C-alpha positions as CSV (number, residue, x, y, z in Angstrom):
1,M,-154.2,4.0,60.0
2,P,-153.2,5.2,57.5
3,M,-150.1,8.4,58.1
4,T,-150.8,11.8,57.3
5,E,-148.4,13.7,54.7
6,R,-145.9,15.4,55.6
7,F,-146.4,19.3,54.4
8,F,-145.0,22.7,54.9
9,N,-146.1,24.2,58.7
10,T,-145.8,27.9,59.1
11,S,-147.8,28.2,61.9
12,D,-146.1,26.6,64.8
13,P,-142.9,25.2,65.8
14,V,-142.6,22.3,63.7
15,A,-142.6,18.2,64.5
16,P,-140.1,16.5,61.8
17,A,-142.8,13.2,62.0
18,D,-145.0,15.8,60.8
19,H,-143.7,19.0,58.5
20,Y,-141.4,19.3,56.1
21,C,-138.2,21.8,57.5
22,I,-134.1,22.4,57.9
23,P,-134.1,20.5,60.8
24,P,-134.7,23.2,63.6
25,L,-130.4,22.8,65.2
26,E,-129.0,23.2,61.6
27,R,-131.2,27.0,61.4
28,F,-127.9,28.6,63.6
29,D,-124.4,28.4,64.8
30,L,-125.0,25.9,67.3
31,S,-121.6,25.3,68.8
32,E,-121.7,29.0,68.9
33,V,-125.0,29.1,71.2
34,L,-123.3,26.1,72.8
35,R,-120.2,28.4,73.7
36,L,-122.5,31.8,75.1
37,I,-124.7,28.9,77.4
38,R,-121.8,28.1,78.2
39,A,-120.3,31.6,79.2
40,K,-123.1,32.6,80.7
41,R,-124.3,35.1,78.1
42,Y,-127.2,36.1,77.7
43,F,-128.2,36.2,73.8
44,V,-131.2,37.0,71.3
45,L,-132.3,35.0,68.5
46,H,-133.8,37.7,66.3
47,A,-135.5,36.8,62.7
48,P,-139.0,37.1,60.8
49,R,-141.7,35.9,62.3
50,Q,-142.8,32.3,61.4
51,T,-138.8,31.5,60.0
52,G,-138.2,28.9,62.8
53,K,-137.3,29.9,65.6
54,A,-139.5,28.4,68.1
55,S,-138.8,25.3,66.8
56,A,-134.7,26.0,66.9
57,L,-135.4,27.3,70.5
58,L,-138.1,24.1,71.4
59,A,-135.2,21.8,70.0
60,L,-132.1,23.0,71.6
61,R,-133.8,23.1,75.0
62,D,-134.2,19.2,74.4
63,L,-131.0,18.5,73.7
64,L,-129.9,20.5,76.8
65,N,-132.4,18.7,78.5
66,G,-131.0,15.4,77.3
67,S,-127.3,16.4,78.5
68,G,-128.0,15.5,81.5
69,E,-125.6,19.4,82.2
70,Y,-128.7,21.8,82.5
71,R,-131.9,22.1,83.6
72,C,-133.5,24.4,80.3
73,V,-136.9,25.8,79.9
74,Y,-139.0,27.4,77.1
75,A,-141.5,29.9,77.5
76,N,-144.1,32.5,75.2
77,F,-144.3,35.5,77.2
78,E,-147.4,36.7,75.0
79,A,-149.7,36.1,77.5
80,G,-149.3,38.9,79.3
81,Q,-149.5,41.2,76.7
82,T,-153.5,41.5,77.1
83,A,-152.4,43.1,80.6
84,G,-150.6,46.1,79.1
85,E,-149.8,48.7,80.9
86,N,-151.3,46.5,84.2
87,V,-147.6,45.3,85.7
88,E,-149.9,42.2,88.1
89,R,-152.2,40.9,85.7
90,G,-148.5,40.7,83.1
91,M,-146.9,39.1,85.9
92,R,-149.6,37.1,86.9
93,A,-149.6,35.2,83.6
94,I,-146.0,35.1,83.3
95,L,-145.3,33.4,86.1
96,N,-147.9,30.7,85.3
97,Q,-146.5,30.6,82.1
98,L,-143.0,29.5,83.4
99,R,-145.1,26.9,85.9
100,R,-147.1,25.0,82.8
101,R,-143.9,25.1,80.7
102,A,-141.7,24.0,83.8
103,M,-144.3,21.0,84.7
104,T,-145.0,20.4,80.5
105,T,-140.9,19.7,79.9
106,F,-140.2,18.1,83.6
107,A,-143.1,16.7,84.4
108,D,-142.9,17.9,88.4
109,G,-144.1,20.6,90.4
110,V,-141.4,21.7,91.3
111,L,-141.5,25.5,89.5
112,A,-145.5,25.4,91.6
113,G,-144.3,25.3,94.6
114,L,-141.1,27.7,94.2
115,A,-144.3,30.1,92.6
116,E,-146.3,30.3,95.7
117,G,-145.9,33.7,97.3
118,A,-143.7,35.3,94.9
119,I,-146.1,37.8,93.9
120,D,-146.6,39.0,98.0
121,A,-143.0,38.1,98.3
122,A,-141.2,41.1,96.0
123,G,-144.5,42.4,93.8
124,P,-145.7,42.3,91.4
125,D,-142.1,44.4,89.6
126,G,-140.0,42.4,91.7
127,A,-142.1,38.8,91.5
128,L,-140.0,37.4,87.9
129,H,-137.2,37.8,89.9
130,E,-138.2,36.1,92.8
131,L,-139.1,32.9,90.9
132,L,-135.5,32.4,89.4
133,S,-133.7,33.1,92.0
134,R,-135.8,30.6,94.0
135,W,-136.0,28.1,91.1
136,A,-131.7,29.2,90.4
137,T,-130.9,28.2,93.6
138,A,-133.6,25.1,94.8
139,D,-131.6,23.4,90.8
140,A,-127.8,21.5,91.8
141,K,-127.8,21.8,87.5
142,P,-127.7,25.4,86.2
143,L,-130.9,27.2,84.5
144,V,-131.6,28.0,81.4
145,L,-134.4,30.2,80.2
146,F,-135.5,31.3,76.5
147,I,-137.9,33.7,76.3
148,D,-140.7,33.8,73.1
149,E,-142.6,37.0,72.3
150,I,-141.2,39.1,75.2
151,D,-141.6,41.5,72.2
152,S,-145.8,41.8,72.6
153,L,-145.6,42.8,76.0
154,V,-145.9,47.2,75.9
155,G,-146.2,49.5,78.7
156,D,-145.4,49.3,82.1
157,T,-145.0,45.0,81.9
158,L,-142.4,45.2,79.4
159,I,-140.1,46.9,81.0
160,S,-141.0,45.4,84.6
161,V,-139.9,42.1,83.0
162,L,-136.8,43.8,81.0
163,R,-135.8,45.0,84.5
164,Q,-135.9,42.0,86.8
165,L,-134.3,40.0,84.7
166,R,-131.2,42.4,83.9
167,A,-130.9,43.1,88.2
168,G,-130.3,39.4,88.3
169,Y,-127.6,39.3,85.4
170,D,-124.8,39.8,88.1
171,E,-126.6,36.8,90.2
172,R,-125.5,34.3,87.8
173,P,-121.8,33.8,89.4
174,R,-123.5,32.4,92.5
175,R,-125.4,29.9,90.8
176,S,-128.7,32.4,92.1
177,F,-130.4,33.2,88.5
178,P,-130.8,31.7,85.3
179,K,-127.5,30.9,82.9
180,A,-128.4,32.2,79.9
């Protein structure tokens, strides 16, 4: 089978075997980001579109999971955009995205089981908080969550997600919410 020629990719996360690229973990100050994660701090990776943010987060996810010290998942919340102001629809899309990403990252159904009934238990304005609390409490390793495309959410759906993340921030020292 002939090898495919490598090329510059500007439309998806890079695959170093297929694309010319700057190594993703060299695109930012890795030691500073790891310091923030160890300190249980939230942080924002901000840069223009198509500059390698997703590739960097995916590589960092793999580094953290490979260390055996953390349980890290990357999730793209863009699926919730079409819900607009319908918070329940948006939350269902976001919870499904988390479930799918956890399944492919860890090859287990742990999050699927924890997600059952999260909307019923906490309502759409509490379901994300509920799910993340359940997950962080159920796992012995600190949970790290990388959220991409959160800025694609609009209106009440965006506000609900941000409020739920903020509401769990003070729970992190007790291992009942994502650490970073």
